[in-house]
C-alpha positions as CSV (number, residue, x, y, z in Angstrom):
1,X,6.2,45.5,-152.5
2,X,5.8,48.9,-152.5
3,X,3.4,48.7,-149.4
4,X,6.4,46.5,-147.5
5,X,8.9,49.6,-148.5
6,X,6.5,52.2,-146.8
7,X,6.3,50.2,-143.6
8,X,10.2,50.6,-143.1
9,X,10.2,53.2,-140.5
10,X,13.2,55.0,-141.6
11,X,11.9,55.4,-144.8
12,X,8.5,56.5,-144.4
13,X,9.9,59.0,-141.5
14,X,12.4,60.2,-144.7
15,X,9.1,60.6,-146.8
16,X,7.2,62.5,-144.7
17,X,10.2,64.8,-144.2
18,X,10.5,65.1,-147.9
19,X,6.7,66.1,-148.0
20,X,7.1,68.5,-145.2
21,X,9.7,70.3,-147.4
22,X,8.7,69.9,-150.5
23,X,5.1,70.3,-150.9
24,X,4.1,74.1,-150.5
25,X,0.4,73.1,-150.0
26,X,-0.4,72.4,-146.2
27,X,-4.1,70.7,-146.9
28,X,-1.7,68.2,-149.0
29,X,1.2,68.1,-147.1
30,X,-1.3,66.9,-144.1
31,X,-3.4,64.5,-146.2
32,X,0.0,62.9,-147.7
33,X,1.5,62.2,-143.8
34,X,-1.5,60.8,-142.7
35,X,-1.5,58.0,-145.6
36,X,2.5,57.8,-144.9
37,X,1.1,57.2,-141.1
38,X,-1.0,54.5,-141.9
39,X,1.7,52.4,-142.9
40,X,3.8,52.8,-140.1
41,X,0.6,51.8,-137.9
42,X,0.4,48.6,-139.9
43,X,4.2,48.0,-139.7
44,X,3.9,48.1,-136.0
45,X,0.6,45.8,-135.7
46,X,3.0,43.4,-137.9
47,X,5.2,43.2,-135.1
48,X,3.1,42.6,-132.7
49,X,0.9,40.0,-134.7
50,X,4.6,38.1,-135.2
51,X,5.8,38.5,-131.5
52,X,2.2,37.3,-130.2
53,X,0.5,35.0,-132.6
54,X,-1.2,33.5,-129.8
55,X,-3.0,36.1,-128.5
56,X,-5.7,38.7,-128.2
57,X,-4.1,41.9,-128.3
58,X,-5.8,44.4,-127.1
59,X,-4.7,48.3,-127.4
60,X,-6.2,50.3,-124.3
61,X,-7.7,53.3,-124.8
62,X,-6.6,56.3,-122.7
63,X,-9.6,57.8,-121.0
64,X,-9.5,56.3,-117.5
65,X,-12.7,55.1,-117.6
66,X,-12.6,53.6,-121.0
67,X,-9.5,52.2,-119.9
68,X,-10.6,50.3,-117.0
69,X,-14.0,48.9,-118.1
70,X,-12.3,46.3,-120.5
71,X,-9.8,45.4,-117.5
72,X,-12.6,44.4,-115.1
73,X,-14.1,42.3,-118.2
74,X,-11.4,40.6,-119.5
75,X,-11.2,37.5,-116.9
76,X,-14.5,36.8,-118.2
77,X,-13.2,37.5,-121.8
78,X,-10.6,34.6,-121.0
79,X,-13.0,32.6,-119.8
80,X,-15.3,32.6,-123.0
81,X,-12.0,32.1,-124.7
82,X,-10.9,28.7,-123.3
83,X,-8.2,30.7,-121.0
84,X,-6.7,32.3,-124.2
85,X,-3.7,34.7,-123.1
86,X,-4.2,38.7,-123.6
87,X,-1.8,41.0,-124.3
88,X,-2.5,44.9,-123.4
89,X,-0.7,47.7,-125.0
90,X,-0.6,51.1,-123.1
91,X,1.5,54.2,-123.1
92,X,3.0,55.1,-119.5
93,X,4.2,53.6,-116.4
94,X,0.6,54.7,-114.2
95,X,-1.1,52.6,-117.3
96,X,0.9,49.7,-116.9
97,X,1.0,49.7,-112.9
98,X,-3.0,49.3,-113.2
99,X,-2.6,46.6,-115.9
100,X,-0.6,44.7,-114.0
101,X,-3.2,44.5,-111.2
102,X,-5.2,42.1,-113.5
103,X,-4.2,38.6,-113.3
104,X,-6.1,37.6,-116.9
105,X,-3.8,39.6,-118.7
106,X,-0.9,37.6,-119.5
107,X,1.4,40.4,-120.8
108,X,1.9,44.2,-121.0
109,X,3.6,46.3,-123.7
110,X,4.1,50.2,-123.8
111,X,4.6,51.7,-127.1
112,X,5.6,55.3,-128.1
113,X,2.8,58.3,-127.0
114,X,3.0,59.0,-130.7
115,X,2.4,55.9,-132.1
116,X,-0.3,55.5,-128.9
117,X,-2.0,58.4,-130.5
118,X,-2.2,57.5,-133.7
119,X,-3.5,54.1,-132.6
120,X,-6.8,55.9,-131.8
121,X,-6.8,58.9,-134.6
122,X,-10.5,59.4,-135.7
123,X,-8.9,61.2,-138.5
124,X,-6.4,58.7,-140.2
125,X,-7.9,56.8,-142.7
126,X,-7.7,53.7,-141.2
127,X,-10.0,50.2,-141.6
128,X,-11.7,50.5,-138.6
129,X,-13.7,47.5,-138.7
130,X,-11.4,45.0,-136.6
131,X,-12.7,41.3,-135.9
132,X,-11.2,39.7,-132.7
133,X,-9.1,36.7,-133.2
134,X,-5.8,36.1,-132.2
135,X,-2.7,37.7,-133.8
136,X,-4.8,40.6,-134.8
137,X,-4.5,44.2,-132.5
138,X,-7.8,45.5,-131.4
139,X,-8.1,49.3,-130.6
140,X,-10.5,48.9,-127.8
141,X,-12.0,52.8,-128.2
142,X,-15.8,52.9,-129.1
143,X,-14.7,55.6,-131.6
144,X,-13.1,52.5,-133.8
145,X,-15.6,49.8,-132.9
146,X,-16.8,49.6,-136.6
147,X,-20.2,47.1,-135.4
148,X,-21.5,49.4,-132.6
149,X,-24.2,51.5,-135.0
150,X,-25.5,47.7,-135.8
151,X,-25.8,46.8,-132.2
152,X,-26.6,50.2,-130.2
153,X,-26.0,50.1,-126.8
154,X,-27.6,51.6,-123.7
155,X,-24.8,52.5,-121.6
156,X,-20.6,52.8,-121.7
157,X,-20.4,49.6,-119.6
158,X,-22.9,47.5,-122.2
159,X,-20.9,48.9,-125.1
160,X,-17.2,47.8,-124.2
161,X,-19.2,44.8,-123.0
162,X,-20.0,44.2,-126.6
163,X,-17.1,45.1,-127.9
164,X,-15.4,42.3,-126.1
165,X,-18.0,39.7,-127.7
166,X,-19.3,38.9,-124.1
167,X,-23.2,38.8,-123.1
168,X,-24.5,41.9,-121.3
169,X,-24.7,42.4,-118.8
170,X,-21.4,40.7,-117.5
171,X,-20.4,40.8,-113.8
172,X,-16.8,42.9,-113.3
173,X,-14.1,41.3,-111.6
174,X,-12.6,43.2,-109.1
175,X,-11.4,40.3,-106.8
176,X,-8.4,40.3,-104.8
177,X,-7.3,44.3,-106.6
178,X,-6.9,46.0,-103.9
179,X,-6.8,44.4,-100.1
180,X,-4.9,47.5,-98.5
181,X,-6.1,48.6,-95.3
182,X,-5.2,52.1,-94.2
183,X,-6.1,53.8,-90.7
184,X,-4.8,56.9,-91.5
185,X,-7.8,57.8,-93.6
186,X,-10.4,56.0,-91.8
187,X,-11.7,60.1,-91.0
188,X,-11.1,61.5,-94.3
189,X,-12.9,63.0,-97.0
190,X,-11.4,62.7,-100.1
191,X,-12.6,65.9,-102.9
192,X,-11.5,65.6,-106.8
193,X,-12.9,68.5,-108.2
194,X,-11.4,67.6,-111.7
195,X,-12.1,66.2,-115.0
196,X,-10.6,65.3,-118.0
197,X,-13.8,65.2,-119.7
198,X,-16.4,67.6,-118.9
199,X,-16.2,71.0,-117.9
200,X,-15.0,70.9,-114.2
201,X,-15.1,74.8,-114.1
202,X,-18.8,75.1,-113.8
203,X,-18.2,74.5,-110.8
204,X,-16.1,77.5,-108.8
205,X,-13.2,76.9,-106.4
206,X,-15.0,78.5,-103.8
207,X,-17.7,75.8,-103.8
208,X,-15.1,73.5,-103.2
209,X,-13.4,75.0,-100.4
210,X,-16.5,76.2,-99.0
211,X,-17.9,72.3,-98.7
212,X,-14.6,71.8,-97.7
213,X,-15.0,74.0,-94.6
214,X,-18.4,72.8,-93.7
215,X,-17.1,69.0,-94.0
216,X,-14.3,70.0,-91.8
217,X,-16.5,71.7,-89.3
218,X,-18.3,67.8,-88.9
219,X,-14.9,66.4,-87.4
220,X,-13.3,65.0,-91.4
221,X,-10.3,65.5,-92.5
222,X,-9.8,66.8,-95.9
223,X,-7.7,65.7,-98.2
224,X,-7.9,67.7,-102.3
225,X,-7.0,65.0,-104.9
226,X,-5.2,67.5,-107.2
227,X,-1.9,69.0,-108.1
228,X,-3.5,72.6,-107.4
229,X,-3.0,74.3,-104.7
230,X,-5.9,76.9,-104.8
231,X,-8.2,75.0,-102.2
232,X,-7.7,77.3,-99.2
233,X,-5.1,75.1,-96.7
234,X,-6.3,71.8,-97.3
235,X,-3.9,69.2,-97.9
236,X,-3.6,68.1,-101.7
237,X,-2.6,64.9,-103.3
238,X,-1.7,63.4,-106.0
239,X,-0.6,59.6,-106.4
240,X,-0.7,57.1,-109.4
241,X,-3.7,55.9,-110.6
242,X,-3.6,52.5,-108.1
243,X,-2.6,54.1,-104.9
244,X,-5.5,56.8,-105.5
245,X,-7.5,53.9,-106.3
246,X,-6.1,51.8,-102.5
247,X,-6.7,55.5,-100.6
248,X,-10.2,55.7,-102.1
249,X,-11.3,52.4,-100.5
250,X,-10.1,53.4,-97.2
251,X,-11.5,57.0,-96.9
252,X,-15.0,57.9,-95.0
253,X,-16.5,59.9,-98.0
254,X,-15.1,60.4,-101.8
255,X,-16.8,63.2,-103.6
256,X,-16.3,64.2,-106.8
257,X,-16.9,65.8,-110.2
258,X,-18.2,63.2,-112.8
259,X,-14.7,61.9,-114.8
260,X,-13.4,58.5,-115.4
261,X,-12.1,58.9,-111.8
262,X,-15.8,57.9,-110.4
263,X,-16.3,55.1,-113.3
264,X,-13.1,53.4,-111.5
265,X,-14.6,54.2,-108.3
266,X,-18.1,52.8,-108.6
267,X,-16.6,49.7,-110.4
268,X,-14.3,49.2,-107.1
269,X,-17.6,49.4,-105.5
270,X,-16.3,52.2,-102.8
271,X,-18.6,53.2,-100.6
272,X,-20.1,56.8,-99.4
273,X,-19.1,58.0,-103.0
274,X,-21.0,61.1,-104.0
275,X,-20.8,62.2,-107.5
276,X,-21.5,65.7,-109.0
277,X,-23.0,65.7,-112.4
278,X,-22.2,68.8,-114.6
279,X,-24.6,71.0,-116.2
280,X,-23.6,70.1,-119.8
281,X,-23.2,66.8,-120.2
282,X,-20.8,67.7,-123.7
283,X,-17.0,66.6,-123.5
284,X,-14.9,69.2,-124.0
285,X,-12.1,66.7,-125.5
286,X,-14.3,66.9,-128.7
287,X,-16.6,69.0,-130.5
288,X,-20.3,69.1,-130.0
289,X,-21.2,67.6,-133.3
290,X,-18.6,64.9,-133.4
291,X,-19.8,63.6,-129.7
292,X,-23.5,64.2,-130.9
293,X,-22.4,62.0,-134.1
294,X,-20.5,59.5,-132.3
295,X,-23.3,59.2,-129.6
296,X,-26.4,58.9,-132.2
297,X,-24.3,56.0,-134.0
298,X,-23.0,53.7,-131.1
299,X,-26.1,54.4,-128.2
300,X,-29.6,54.0,-127.9
301,X,-30.8,57.9,-127.6
302,X,-34.9,57.6,-126.1
303,X,-37.2,59.6,-127.9
304,X,-39.0,62.6,-126.2
305,X,-35.2,63.3,-124.4
306,X,-32.8,65.8,-124.8
307,X,-29.1,64.7,-125.9
308,X,-28.0,65.9,-122.5
309,X,-30.7,63.8,-120.7
310,X,-29.8,60.9,-122.7
311,X,-26.0,61.8,-121.4
312,X,-27.0,61.6,-118.0
313,X,-28.3,57.9,-118.5
314,X,-26.1,56.5,-120.8
315,X,-23.0,57.4,-118.3
316,X,-24.8,57.0,-115.4
317,X,-22.8,55.0,-112.7
318,X,-26.0,52.7,-112.1
319,X,-24.2,51.0,-115.3
320,X,-22.0,49.3,-112.7
321,X,-23.8,49.0,-109.6
322,X,-25.8,51.2,-106.9
323,X,-23.0,51.9,-104.7
324,X,-22.5,55.7,-105.8
325,X,-25.0,58.4,-105.0
326,X,-25.5,60.7,-107.8
327,X,-26.3,64.6,-107.9
328,X,-27.3,66.4,-111.2
329,X,-26.1,70.2,-111.3
330,X,-28.2,73.0,-109.8
331,X,-27.0,76.4,-107.8
332,X,-23.7,76.1,-105.9
333,X,-25.5,76.7,-102.7
334,X,-28.1,73.9,-103.4
335,X,-25.3,71.6,-104.2
336,X,-23.5,72.0,-101.2
337,X,-26.4,71.6,-98.9
338,X,-27.4,68.0,-100.6
339,X,-23.9,66.9,-100.4
340,X,-23.8,67.9,-96.5
341,X,-27.5,66.1,-96.1
342,X,-24.5,62.8,-97.3
343,X,-22.3,63.1,-95.3
344,X,-24.4,63.7,-91.9
345,X,-26.3,60.6,-92.7
């Protein structure tokens, strides 16, 4: 009875406020608030379970690569589960628009940002072991995949395939997603210099403007995929993810820093796609210790190789197909020359 009492969002939030005002020790306040938030999460899961008892329910992880990989596998998942219905849960319109492109997804729900962040928290004392069955919510994040350490993967795509209980390798389904043809971009080179995962500042703004100048001299139009206006006088564009994919499929070349966007373009078999891998393969979103611990838990780490060498294999776009050209970091001048060599071909 008391568990149901604490699942009531009004009572729960009132108690959180009481704790904030009355408990003098910050560490104790954080601990008690975390416990109460777990009950709110359980209440939200109960709501979806009651509303969609006949659906496989998936909360989609926010990083774009992690978000997109399950999407292209849902068609195969549906086939292997007697055409079962799929509910996908997201947090914003951008994600929702992408999800609508996948016919295998039967229903989409958006939830509050705070609830979404709590679903994927690696610090809340949640029970991370989850079983794929109808009526249960499953958070599609490798961090929360408790079975990963018992069946380690060679790369990210294998890991997400296993999370959906599919056979690896499983062919991704991208048919009929983006059929747009836009002649305006047929002579365009799209540059995406930023990454939310890795440290894109390893490459200077000057590197990108010099690269743009050299490509422009070859007769191509240049467009930067960014909100920043720091790349000379070149056109910049920042579209929704669906529109970015459609544009990239029309461009002559697409060149950028390894990121979740790289995963999406590779999965969509974008041709003339050149991807630069950073010098440091450590994510900027978590600590080095957290990343090393998680990757040793979930992935096969080949002996005799450094952590960064294993990371390059685990994140290589060859896990999807051979469409992308991968270039690993060296000096900016050498990178620039190597990219131009491919553009001239």
